[in-house]
MISEFI-742658 format. One line per 3 residues: their letters; for each residue x, y, z of C-alpha. Coordinates in nm, 2 decimals. Last residue first. Layout:
BEGIN
A> X/Y/Z; ...;
This chain:
BEGIN
EPT> -2.28/-7.61/3.88; -2.13/-7.42/3.59; -2.19/-7.58/3.25;
IIR> -1.90/-7.73/3.06; -1.96/-7.78/2.69; -1.69/-8.00/2.54;
VEI> -1.57/-8.00/2.17; -1.33/-8.26/2.04; -1.18/-8.17/1.71;
PAV> -1.19/-8.42/1.43; -0.86/-8.51/1.27; -0.73/-8.35/0.95;
TQL> -0.79/-7.99/1.06; -0.92/-7.67/0.90; -1.05/-7.41/1.14;
HLD> -1.25/-7.11/1.02; -1.29/-6.81/1.25; -1.54/-6.54/1.15;
RQP> -1.45/-6.20/1.29; -1.66/-5.91/1.42; -1.57/-5.55/1.51;
FAI> -1.85/-5.36/1.66; -2.17/-5.22/1.50; -2.41/-4.98/1.66;
SIN> -2.74/-5.17/1.65; -3.06/-5.00/1.55; -3.35/-5.09/1.78;
HER> -3.53/-4.76/1.73; -3.50/-4.65/2.10; -3.14/-4.78/2.12;
FAS> -3.05/-4.59/1.81; -3.20/-4.27/1.95; -3.00/-4.30/2.28;
DIK> -2.67/-4.37/2.10; -2.73/-4.08/1.86; -2.81/-3.84/2.14;
RRI> -2.48/-3.94/2.33; -2.29/-3.90/2.00; -2.44/-3.55/1.95;
DSR> -2.34/-3.44/2.30; -1.99/-3.57/2.26; -1.95/-3.39/1.93;
LLR> -2.06/-3.06/2.09; -1.82/-3.11/2.38; -1.53/-3.18/2.15;
LDR> -1.62/-2.88/1.94; -1.62/-2.65/2.24; -1.28/-2.78/2.35;
EGN> -1.12/-2.73/2.01; -1.16/-2.35/2.04; -1.40/-2.06/2.07;
ALG> -1.67/-2.26/1.89; -1.98/-2.18/1.70; -2.11/-2.48/1.51;
WFY> -2.11/-2.64/1.16; -2.21/-3.00/1.08; -2.09/-3.31/0.89;
LDF> -2.24/-3.64/1.00; -2.05/-3.94/0.86; -2.21/-4.29/0.82;
ILA> -2.02/-4.62/0.79; -2.21/-4.95/0.75; -2.04/-5.19/0.98;
SDG> -1.81/-5.49/1.02; -1.54/-5.46/0.75; -1.68/-5.12/0.64;
FDE> -1.92/-5.04/0.36; -1.85/-4.67/0.31; -1.94/-4.31/0.36;
FIV> -2.32/-4.29/0.37; -2.31/-3.91/0.41; -2.52/-3.71/0.66;
MPA> -2.54/-3.33/0.62; -2.60/-3.05/0.86; -2.72/-2.73/0.71;
PDA> -2.48/-2.44/0.64; -2.68/-2.26/0.77; -2.88/-2.44/1.04;
LVH> -2.60/-2.41/1.29; -2.56/-2.68/1.55; -2.56/-2.55/1.91;
PDE> -2.94/-2.57/1.94; -2.94/-2.95/1.85; -3.27/-3.03/1.67;
NAI> -3.11/-3.02/1.33; -2.83/-3.25/1.43; -3.06/-3.51/1.59;
DEV> -3.30/-3.50/1.30; -3.01/-3.56/1.05; -2.89/-3.86/1.25;
LRI> -3.24/-4.01/1.26; -3.31/-3.94/0.89; -2.98/-4.11/0.79;
VHE> -3.04/-4.42/1.00; -3.40/-4.45/0.86; -3.26/-4.43/0.50;
VPS> -3.00/-4.70/0.57; -3.23/-4.95/0.74; -2.99/-5.18/0.93;
GYA> -2.90/-5.51/0.76; -2.53/-5.47/0.83; -2.47/-5.33/1.18;
VGV> -2.43/-4.95/1.22; -2.11/-4.74/1.22; -2.10/-4.38/1.34;
RVT> -1.88/-4.09/1.25; -1.92/-3.74/1.39; -1.76/-3.45/1.19;
SRA> -1.68/-3.09/1.26; -1.70/-2.75/1.09; -1.61/-2.43/1.26;
MKD> -1.78/-2.09/1.28; -1.63/-1.85/1.54; -1.59/-1.56/1.30;
ILT> -1.32/-1.36/1.11; -1.00/-1.46/1.30; -1.15/-1.72/1.54;
WNV> -0.98/-2.04/1.44; -0.64/-1.88/1.36; -0.41/-2.13/1.20;
VIN> -0.06/-1.98/1.19; 0.18/-2.06/0.90; 0.53/-1.92/0.97;
ELL> 0.71/-1.59/0.91; 0.47/-1.36/1.08; 0.42/-1.56/1.40;
HSN> 0.79/-1.64/1.42; 0.87/-1.26/1.40; 0.67/-1.21/1.72;
PVL> 0.87/-1.45/1.92; 0.65/-1.71/2.09; 0.62/-1.73/2.47;
LHV> 0.41/-2.03/2.54; 0.21/-2.07/2.86; 0.10/-2.41/2.98;
GDV> -0.26/-2.45/3.08; -0.33/-2.77/2.90; -0.52/-2.59/2.62;
RRI> -0.22/-2.38/2.55; -0.19/-2.02/2.68; -0.02/-1.80/2.41;
CTS> 0.20/-1.51/2.51; 0.34/-1.31/2.22; 0.70/-1.19/2.21;
RTN> 0.92/-0.89/2.18; 0.70/-0.58/2.23; 0.41/-0.78/2.38;
ISE> 0.10/-0.93/2.24; -0.10/-1.08/2.52; -0.33/-1.37/2.61;
VVG> -0.36/-1.55/2.28; -0.56/-1.88/2.33; -0.41/-2.22/2.27;
RAG> -0.32/-2.49/2.03; 0.03/-2.64/1.97; 0.10/-2.84/1.65;
DLE> 0.35/-2.59/1.52; 0.10/-2.30/1.58; -0.27/-2.33/1.63;
VFD> -0.47/-2.03/1.73; -0.77/-1.94/1.95; -0.81/-1.57/1.95;
GIR> -0.85/-1.39/2.28; -0.60/-1.11/2.21; -0.58/-1.07/1.84;
IPR> -0.38/-1.24/1.56; -0.40/-1.11/1.20; -0.43/-0.77/1.36;
EWM> -0.26/-0.55/1.10; -0.17/-0.28/1.36; -0.10/-0.50/1.66;
LIW> 0.07/-0.78/1.46; 0.28/-0.52/1.27; 0.38/-0.36/1.60;
GSI> 0.50/-0.69/1.73; 0.68/-0.77/1.41; 0.88/-0.44/1.44;
FNN> 0.99/-0.54/1.79; 1.07/-0.90/1.69; 1.29/-0.78/1.40;
LIN> 1.46/-0.52/1.62; 1.55/-0.78/1.87; 1.67/-1.02/1.60;
QAG> 1.87/-0.75/1.43; 2.04/-0.64/1.76; 2.37/-0.81/1.69;
FGV> 2.64/-0.59/1.56; 2.46/-0.36/1.32; 2.17/-0.29/1.56;
GIA> 2.42/-0.20/1.83; 2.61/0.03/1.59; 2.29/0.21/1.50;
IAG> 2.19/0.24/1.86; 2.53/0.39/1.95; 2.50/0.64/1.66;
SVF> 2.15/0.74/1.77; 2.28/0.79/2.13; 2.56/1.02/2.01;
AFA> 2.31/1.29/1.91; 2.20/1.31/2.27; 2.35/1.66/2.33;
TLP> 2.19/1.77/2.02; 1.86/1.77/2.20; 1.97/2.08/2.40;
VDL> 1.94/2.07/2.78; 1.76/2.38/2.91; 1.64/2.20/3.22;
LEL> 1.27/2.26/3.14; 1.32/2.18/2.77; 1.49/1.85/2.85;
VSF> 1.21/1.76/3.10; 0.94/1.84/2.85; 1.11/1.65/2.57;
TLL> 1.13/1.33/2.78; 0.78/1.36/2.93; 0.63/1.41/2.58;
AII> 0.82/1.10/2.45; 0.73/0.88/2.75; 0.37/0.99/2.74;
LIL> 0.34/0.91/2.37; 0.50/0.57/2.41; 0.27/0.48/2.69;
YLR> -0.04/0.60/2.50; 0.06/0.40/2.19; 0.10/0.08/2.40;
KLL> -0.23/0.13/2.58; -0.40/0.20/2.26; -0.28/-0.13/2.12;
HIL> -0.39/-0.33/2.43; -0.73/-0.16/2.42; -0.76/-0.27/2.06;
DQS> -0.66/-0.62/2.15; -0.90/-0.64/2.43; -1.20/-0.54/2.22;
LGK> -1.39/-0.23/2.31; -1.71/-0.29/2.53; -1.77/0.07/2.65;
AAM> -1.66/-0.03/3.00; -1.33/-0.15/2.86; -1.28/0.20/2.71;
RNL> -1.36/0.36/3.04; -1.12/0.14/3.23; -0.85/0.22/2.98;
LIR> -0.90/0.59/3.02; -0.89/0.58/3.39; -0.58/0.35/3.39;
GLL> -0.41/0.60/3.15; -0.49/0.90/3.37; -0.33/0.73/3.67;
SAI> -0.03/0.62/3.47; 0.01/0.98/3.34; 0.00/1.12/3.69;
AYA> 0.26/0.87/3.82; 0.48/0.94/3.51; 0.47/1.31/3.57;
GII> 0.56/1.27/3.94; 0.84/1.03/3.88; 0.99/1.23/3.59;
ILV> 0.96/1.56/3.77; 1.13/1.41/4.08; 1.41/1.26/3.87;
TLS> 1.47/1.59/3.69; 1.47/1.79/4.01; 1.73/1.55/4.16;
ARG> 1.95/1.60/3.85; 1.91/1.98/3.87; 1.99/1.98/4.24;
VTV> 2.30/1.75/4.20; 2.43/1.98/3.93; 2.44/1.95/3.55;
PQD> 2.63/2.24/3.39; 2.53/2.32/3.03; 2.83/2.36/2.80;
QLN> 2.70/2.07/2.59; 2.65/1.86/2.90; 2.88/1.94/3.18;
FLQ> 2.93/1.72/3.48; 2.83/1.66/3.84; 2.84/2.02/3.97;
FAM> 2.76/2.06/4.34; 2.49/2.32/4.38; 2.26/2.08/4.56;
VNW> 2.54/1.99/4.80; 2.61/2.35/4.87; 2.24/2.41/4.92;
FTQ> 2.23/2.14/5.18; 2.55/2.26/5.35; 2.39/2.61/5.38;
ISP> 2.08/2.46/5.53; 2.29/2.27/5.79; 2.51/2.56/5.86;
M> 2.22/2.79/5.95;
């Protein structure tokens, strides 16, 4: 039939030669179909493997790293398989390496630096997905480590895209690198004349009885200073925290318990007080006005 013959003629139309290997419309179409089909199958298998790893309780950063390695492996195998199937020699792409080298030399250093830094972050794991970090005054949780940049969600919900090289070249505070232990402090001032030993015991008991305060290292109360209007006490304690929010909630709970305990034992929490002395030559008239 003419229509079928026309179809085969179109498929046999030669587009170009690659190392003396003719590339026709049919071969190019077959290449595209093989790539799409193989990539779809590989993606399906990848999702199944990742779901099984997540079900076994593997960490998110390890799953993310394995996902990257799996994707690179599939792309490499798919590329070599298609070239072998189409009888296209690898030497035909020798010019690509030269073009990449020229691109790196003329302005791709930053991209390559971030790319290599991303792999270092995933292999060395100084920063992992889910870690609470502090960088340049910004605090947040690491959500993803990508090829070029790392996504950090700040405590106010804003997302930061930080170049990977910036994380390796600057000081980063990782709150949860080894464990979730963090130390915090609660300061309280009581009125002069309050029983010092009794105040220390009350604050220590409150910290020791709180289930969120670690027993080791044990909480410690320090009589810090004689303030202008109060006796200053500092409570040092350790707790488990995924970030600054957890510590703030823990400090708030301890302050609430301290306020309740001081009220129960008639201990006054001090407030600023000032004595005013007036020096005048003439007497000052003072009137007391009572409401009717």
